[in-house]
C-alpha positions as CSV (number, residue, x, y, z in Angstrom):
1,M,13.3,-9.7,-15.3
2,F,12.2,-12.0,-18.1
3,G,8.7,-11.8,-17.9
4,R,5.8,-12.8,-15.2
5,P,7.6,-14.3,-12.2
6,V,5.8,-17.3,-11.4
7,S,4.4,-18.1,-7.7
8,L,5.6,-21.0,-5.8
9,F,4.3,-20.8,-2.4
10,K,3.3,-18.4,0.5
11,I,4.7,-18.3,3.8
12,L,4.2,-16.5,6.8
13,G,1.7,-14.5,4.3
14,F,4.0,-13.5,2.3
15,E,4.0,-15.1,-1.5
16,I,7.3,-16.4,-2.9
17,K,8.1,-16.2,-6.7
18,V,10.7,-16.8,-8.9
19,D,11.8,-15.1,-12.2
20,F,12.7,-17.5,-14.8
21,S,16.1,-15.9,-14.7
22,W,16.8,-17.5,-11.2
23,L,16.6,-20.8,-13.3
24,I,20.0,-19.3,-15.4
25,L,21.4,-18.6,-11.7
26,A,20.3,-21.6,-10.5
27,A,22.1,-23.9,-13.1
28,L,25.0,-21.8,-13.3
29,I,25.6,-22.4,-9.5
30,T,24.8,-26.3,-9.4
31,W,27.4,-26.6,-12.7
32,S,30.0,-24.1,-10.9
33,L,29.7,-26.2,-7.3
34,A,29.9,-29.9,-9.6
35,K,32.7,-28.8,-11.9
36,G,34.7,-26.6,-9.7
37,L,34.5,-26.1,-5.9
38,F,33.7,-29.3,-4.3
39,P,35.9,-31.4,-6.3
40,E,38.5,-29.1,-5.6
41,F,38.1,-29.5,-2.0
42,Y,36.6,-33.2,-1.1
43,K,39.0,-35.6,-3.7
44,N,37.7,-39.0,-5.2
45,L,33.9,-38.5,-4.6
46,P,31.9,-40.3,-7.7
47,A,30.9,-37.8,-10.2
48,S,27.1,-38.3,-9.0
49,A,27.7,-37.1,-5.5
50,Y,29.2,-33.8,-6.9
51,W,25.7,-32.9,-9.0
52,W,24.2,-34.1,-6.2
53,M,26.1,-31.3,-3.6
54,G,25.7,-28.6,-6.1
55,A,22.1,-29.0,-6.5
56,A,21.9,-28.8,-2.6
57,G,23.9,-26.1,-3.1
58,A,21.9,-24.2,-5.4
59,L,18.5,-25.1,-2.9
60,G,20.6,-23.9,0.3
61,L,21.0,-20.5,-1.8
62,F,17.7,-20.4,-2.4
63,M,16.3,-20.7,1.2
64,S,19.3,-18.6,2.4
65,I,18.0,-15.5,0.1
66,V,14.1,-16.0,1.0
67,F,15.1,-16.4,4.6
68,H,17.2,-13.1,4.2
69,E,14.3,-11.6,2.3
70,L,11.7,-12.4,4.9
71,A,13.5,-10.7,7.6
72,H,13.4,-7.3,5.5
73,S,9.4,-8.2,5.2
74,I,8.4,-9.3,8.4
75,V,9.9,-6.0,9.8
76,A,8.2,-3.8,7.3
77,R,4.8,-5.4,8.0
78,H,5.6,-4.9,11.7
79,Y,5.6,-1.3,10.7
80,G,2.5,-1.6,8.6
81,I,4.4,-1.3,5.6
82,S,2.3,-3.5,3.0
83,M,4.3,-6.1,0.8
84,K,3.9,-7.4,-2.6
85,G,6.0,-10.9,-1.9
86,I,9.1,-11.7,-2.4
87,T,10.9,-12.6,-5.7
88,L,13.9,-14.1,-6.7
89,F,15.7,-13.4,-9.7
90,I,19.1,-13.3,-11.5
91,F,20.9,-11.1,-8.8
92,G,19.3,-12.7,-5.7
93,G,16.0,-11.4,-4.4
94,V,13.8,-8.4,-3.4
95,A,10.8,-7.8,-1.4
96,E,8.6,-6.0,-3.3
97,M,7.3,-2.6,-1.0
98,E,4.1,-1.1,-1.8
99,E,5.5,2.3,-0.1
100,D,8.8,3.7,1.0
101,P,9.5,3.4,4.6
102,P,8.1,6.4,6.4
103,S,11.2,7.6,8.6
104,A,15.2,7.2,8.7
105,G,14.8,4.8,11.9
106,I,12.1,2.5,10.2
107,E,14.2,2.0,7.2
108,F,17.8,1.3,9.4
109,K,15.7,-1.6,11.0
110,M,14.7,-3.0,7.7
111,A,17.6,-2.7,6.3
112,I,19.7,-3.9,9.3
113,V,18.0,-7.3,9.5
114,G,18.7,-8.5,6.1
115,P,22.4,-8.9,7.1
116,L,21.8,-9.9,10.6
117,S,19.9,-12.6,9.0
118,S,22.1,-13.8,6.6
119,L,25.0,-14.0,9.9
120,F,22.9,-15.4,12.0
121,I,22.4,-18.3,9.6
122,S,25.9,-18.4,9.5
123,V,26.5,-18.8,13.0
124,V,24.1,-21.5,13.2
125,L,26.0,-23.5,10.4
126,F,29.3,-22.8,11.8
127,F,28.3,-23.8,15.3
128,I,26.8,-27.2,13.8
129,L,29.9,-28.1,12.0
130,W,31.8,-27.6,14.9
131,A,29.8,-29.6,17.2
132,V,29.5,-32.3,15.5
133,R,32.6,-32.6,13.5
134,A,33.7,-35.3,15.4
135,Q,31.1,-37.6,14.4
136,A,32.5,-37.5,11.1
137,W,29.4,-36.5,9.0
138,P,30.2,-37.8,5.2
139,A,31.8,-35.4,3.3
140,P,28.9,-34.3,1.0
141,V,26.7,-33.5,3.7
142,Y,29.8,-31.9,5.8
143,G,30.8,-29.9,2.4
144,V,27.3,-28.3,1.7
145,M,26.8,-27.4,5.0
146,A,30.3,-25.5,4.9
147,Y,29.7,-23.7,1.8
148,L,26.2,-22.5,2.8
149,A,27.9,-21.1,6.2
150,W,30.8,-19.8,4.1
151,L,28.6,-18.3,1.2
152,N,26.1,-16.5,4.4
153,F,28.8,-14.9,6.0
154,I,29.9,-13.7,2.7
155,L,26.5,-12.4,1.5
156,A,26.0,-10.6,5.1
157,V,29.4,-9.2,4.9
158,F,29.0,-8.1,1.0
159,N,25.5,-6.4,2.0
160,L,26.9,-4.1,4.6
161,V,29.0,-2.3,1.8
162,P,27.5,1.1,2.1
163,A,26.3,1.4,-1.8
164,F,22.9,2.0,-2.6
165,P,21.0,-0.4,-3.3
166,L,22.4,-3.3,-1.1
167,D,21.3,-3.1,2.9
168,G,24.4,-1.1,3.5
169,G,23.5,1.6,1.4
170,R,20.2,1.3,2.9
171,V,21.7,1.9,5.9
172,L,24.2,4.8,5.0
173,R,20.7,6.5,3.8
174,S,18.8,6.3,6.9
175,L,21.7,7.4,9.0
176,L,22.0,10.7,6.4
177,W,18.4,11.1,6.5
178,S,18.2,11.1,10.2
179,W,21.3,13.3,10.2
180,K,20.1,15.8,7.6
181,K,15.9,15.5,7.9
182,D,16.5,15.1,3.8
183,L,15.6,12.2,1.8
184,R,16.6,13.4,-1.5
185,W,20.0,14.4,0.0
186,A,20.5,11.2,1.3
187,T,19.1,9.1,-1.5
188,S,21.8,11.1,-3.5
189,V,24.5,10.4,-1.7
190,A,24.0,6.9,-1.2
191,S,22.8,6.6,-5.1
192,K,26.4,8.1,-5.8
193,V,28.2,5.5,-3.6
194,G,26.2,2.7,-5.1
195,S,27.2,4.0,-8.7
196,G,30.6,4.3,-7.9
197,L,30.6,0.4,-6.8
198,G,28.8,-0.1,-9.8
199,I,31.5,1.2,-11.9
200,T,34.4,-0.5,-10.1
201,L,32.8,-3.3,-10.3
202,I,32.1,-3.1,-14.3
203,I,36.3,-2.2,-14.4
204,L,37.3,-5.1,-12.4
205,G,34.9,-7.3,-14.6
206,V,37.0,-6.1,-18.1
207,I,40.0,-6.4,-16.1
208,S,38.9,-10.5,-15.1
209,I,38.0,-11.2,-19.0
210,F,40.9,-9.9,-20.3
211,M,43.3,-11.9,-17.9
212,G,41.2,-15.1,-19.0
213,N,38.7,-15.3,-16.3
214,F,35.6,-15.1,-18.6
215,V,33.1,-16.4,-16.5
216,G,34.0,-14.5,-13.2
217,G,34.5,-11.3,-15.4
218,L,31.2,-11.6,-17.1
219,W,29.4,-12.6,-13.5
220,W,31.1,-9.1,-11.8
221,L,30.1,-6.8,-15.5
222,M,26.7,-7.9,-14.7
223,I,26.6,-7.1,-10.9
224,G,28.0,-3.9,-11.5
225,Y,25.7,-3.2,-14.2
226,F,22.8,-4.0,-12.3
227,I,24.0,-2.2,-8.7
228,R,24.5,1.0,-10.8
229,T,21.6,1.0,-12.9
230,A,19.6,0.3,-9.3
231,A,21.4,2.8,-7.7
232,L,20.3,5.7,-10.3
233,R,16.9,4.4,-10.7
234,A,16.7,4.8,-7.1
235,Y,17.8,8.4,-7.1
236,Q,15.3,9.3,-10.1
237,Q,12.4,7.5,-8.0
238,V,12.8,10.0,-5.0
239,L,12.9,13.1,-7.3
240,V,10.1,12.3,-9.2
241,K,7.8,11.8,-5.4
242,N,9.6,15.1,-4.2
243,M,8.5,17.1,-7.3
244,F,4.9,15.1,-7.0
245,H,4.7,15.8,-3.3
246,G,1.8,18.2,-2.0
247,E,0.3,18.0,-5.8
248,K,-3.6,17.3,-5.4
249,V,-5.2,15.4,-7.6
250,R,-7.6,17.1,-8.1
251,D,-5.5,19.8,-9.5
252,I,-3.9,17.2,-12.4
253,M,-7.2,15.1,-13.3
254,V,-9.3,16.1,-16.3
255,K,-12.4,17.4,-15.0
256,D,-14.8,16.4,-17.7
257,P,-13.8,12.7,-18.5
258,V,-15.2,10.4,-21.1
259,V,-18.1,8.3,-19.4
260,V,-20.1,5.0,-20.8
261,P,-23.6,4.7,-20.2
262,R,-24.7,1.5,-18.8
263,S,-27.3,1.1,-21.2
264,I,-25.5,1.0,-24.3
265,T,-24.7,-2.3,-26.6
266,L,-20.8,-3.8,-26.3
267,N,-21.0,-3.2,-30.4
268,E,-21.7,0.4,-29.4
269,F,-18.8,0.7,-26.9
270,I,-16.4,-0.6,-29.2
271,H,-17.2,1.1,-32.0
272,D,-17.9,4.4,-30.4
273,Y,-15.4,4.6,-27.3
274,V,-12.6,1.9,-27.7
275,Y,-11.9,2.9,-31.4
276,K,-12.3,6.7,-30.9
277,Y,-10.9,7.3,-27.3
278,Q,-8.2,4.1,-27.3
279,H,-8.3,3.6,-23.5
280,Q,-8.2,0.7,-21.8
281,L,-10.6,1.9,-18.8
282,Y,-13.7,3.2,-19.1
283,P,-16.3,5.3,-16.4
284,V,-19.7,3.7,-16.7
285,I,-22.3,5.7,-15.3
286,S,-26.0,4.9,-14.6
287,F,-28.5,7.9,-13.7
288,G,-25.9,10.3,-12.9
289,R,-23.8,8.4,-10.6
290,L,-21.0,6.3,-10.9
291,S,-21.8,2.5,-11.2
292,G,-18.8,0.6,-12.1
293,C,-16.0,0.0,-14.7
294,V,-15.6,-1.7,-17.9
295,T,-12.5,-2.7,-19.8
296,V,-11.4,-3.4,-23.0
297,A,-10.7,-6.9,-22.0
298,A,-13.9,-7.4,-20.5
299,A,-15.7,-6.4,-24.0
300,A,-12.8,-8.8,-25.6
301,A,-14.2,-11.4,-23.4
302,V,-17.6,-11.7,-24.9
303,P,-17.9,-13.5,-28.4
304,R,-18.0,-11.1,-31.2
305,E,-21.3,-12.4,-32.3
306,E,-23.2,-11.6,-29.0
307,W,-21.5,-8.0,-28.9
308,S,-25.1,-6.3,-30.1
309,Q,-27.0,-8.2,-27.4
310,Q,-24.8,-7.6,-24.7
311,T,-25.1,-4.4,-22.7
312,V,-21.8,-2.6,-21.3
313,G,-24.0,-3.1,-17.7
314,S,-23.7,-6.8,-18.2
315,V,-19.6,-7.1,-18.3
316,A,-19.2,-4.0,-16.1
317,M,-17.6,-4.3,-12.6
318,G,-16.5,-2.5,-9.6
319,C,-14.6,-0.2,-9.3
320,D,-12.2,-0.9,-6.4
321,Q,-9.0,0.9,-5.2
322,E,-6.9,-0.6,-7.9
323,T,-9.1,1.2,-9.9
324,T,-9.7,5.1,-7.9
325,I,-8.8,7.7,-5.8
326,G,-9.8,10.5,-4.1
327,P,-9.8,14.3,-5.6
328,D,-8.0,15.1,-2.3
329,D,-4.9,12.6,-2.1
330,T,-1.6,13.6,-3.4
331,A,-0.3,13.1,-6.7
332,D,2.8,10.7,-5.4
333,Q,-0.3,8.8,-3.8
334,A,-1.6,8.2,-7.1
335,L,1.5,7.1,-8.6
336,A,2.1,4.2,-5.8
337,V,-1.5,3.1,-6.9
338,M,-0.5,3.3,-10.6
339,N,2.9,1.4,-9.7
340,R,1.3,-1.0,-7.8
341,T,-1.7,-2.1,-10.2
342,G,0.0,-1.3,-13.4
343,N,-3.0,0.8,-14.1
344,S,-2.2,4.2,-16.1
345,R,-5.6,5.7,-15.3
346,L,-7.5,6.3,-12.2
347,L,-10.9,7.1,-11.5
348,V,-11.4,10.5,-9.4
349,V,-14.3,9.4,-7.1
350,E,-16.0,11.3,-4.1
351,G,-18.5,9.6,-2.5
352,D,-20.4,8.0,-5.6
353,Q,-20.1,10.6,-7.3
354,L,-16.9,10.7,-10.8
355,V,-15.3,14.1,-10.4
356,G,-12.7,13.3,-13.0
357,I,-9.7,11.3,-14.6
358,L,-6.4,11.0,-13.4
359,A,-3.8,9.8,-16.4
360,L,-0.7,8.9,-16.4
361,K,0.3,11.1,-19.5
362,D,-1.2,13.7,-17.6
363,M,0.8,13.3,-14.9
364,L,4.5,12.9,-16.9
365,K,3.2,16.1,-18.5
366,L,3.9,18.1,-15.0
367,L,6.9,16.2,-14.5
368,S,8.2,17.7,-17.5
369,L,7.3,21.1,-16.5
370,K,8.7,20.8,-13.3
371,V,12.2,19.1,-14.5
372,E,12.3,22.1,-17.0
373,L,12.0,24.6,-14.4
374,Q,14.0,22.5,-12.0
375,D,11.4,22.0,-9.5
376,Y,12.8,19.3,-7.7
377,D,11.7,19.7,-4.2
378,G,8.0,20.0,-5.2
379,K,8.2,24.0,-5.3
380,V,9.8,26.7,-7.6
């Protein structure tokens, strides 16, 4: 949200990352708990105790969200869906899938396990509080545990609201998808519900602000805006995928791409190719076969005074799955690779032969034509 997330640690093979915006959320939660909630319910404690309770509550929220998103990720991995990791940001957390669930049943299981995991934490904490209450735990410990028990219960209930992109919205989409066998229609309905929820929260936020609850109203506004934007984006993504469905890479690619000889110097590469064509990635050819890739970044890493001595071959790297696609792969598969890697150009490779280049700008041209023709299902 505010830049590149920072990797914290790995658990069960999943990378846990945090966006800078999460630090804002953690600070706000710590402050609101230390200055508002805990002093209200637990009187006459030292000020330092309230701040420690606030920090513990924020840390508990962090752990609860990670547990929630881990549940999604574990189910996804069980069904062979690749996961990039888990990122926490100001509105919670997200398990980053590299592809959509392949069926309604799998999406249902992936979605429902999130609220169930939060409910599980809540039940366990309430049971512990009930079982040991007679032992008169210190008020700070009891207060933090009670807060986290209720918080996870609220998270479970809120996430079950059938509004996309909440887990409940994904459950709704999976049920509609299973019923009508139409993912686009199911996403449209779930997204409209999500958009409606977002607008409702925005209205409530405005009302709260005018009634004097500025901080609470601002949170409702932000959450409502986030839900509405995410809901609309989800439907747009399904539309794009549908419009590219069935289109072969070979039918969109540029068949005579710009290629770079392995033997030329970096000086020639910069002046004759980079400045002329302004791409970031170029295929390197040797004796008519693809021998690797060269990027502007690789050339820039070499000191300028060495450009006249170093050749393209000396900085070229192998072309891997992040930079290549097959001619018989579909356009939506190529778009998924671009989305996962951030590459806007893919080399279309068949064996060791370069047969073309697929550029995002060419895909956008096709998309624009399909929108103009209202070909939302990948066919006229």
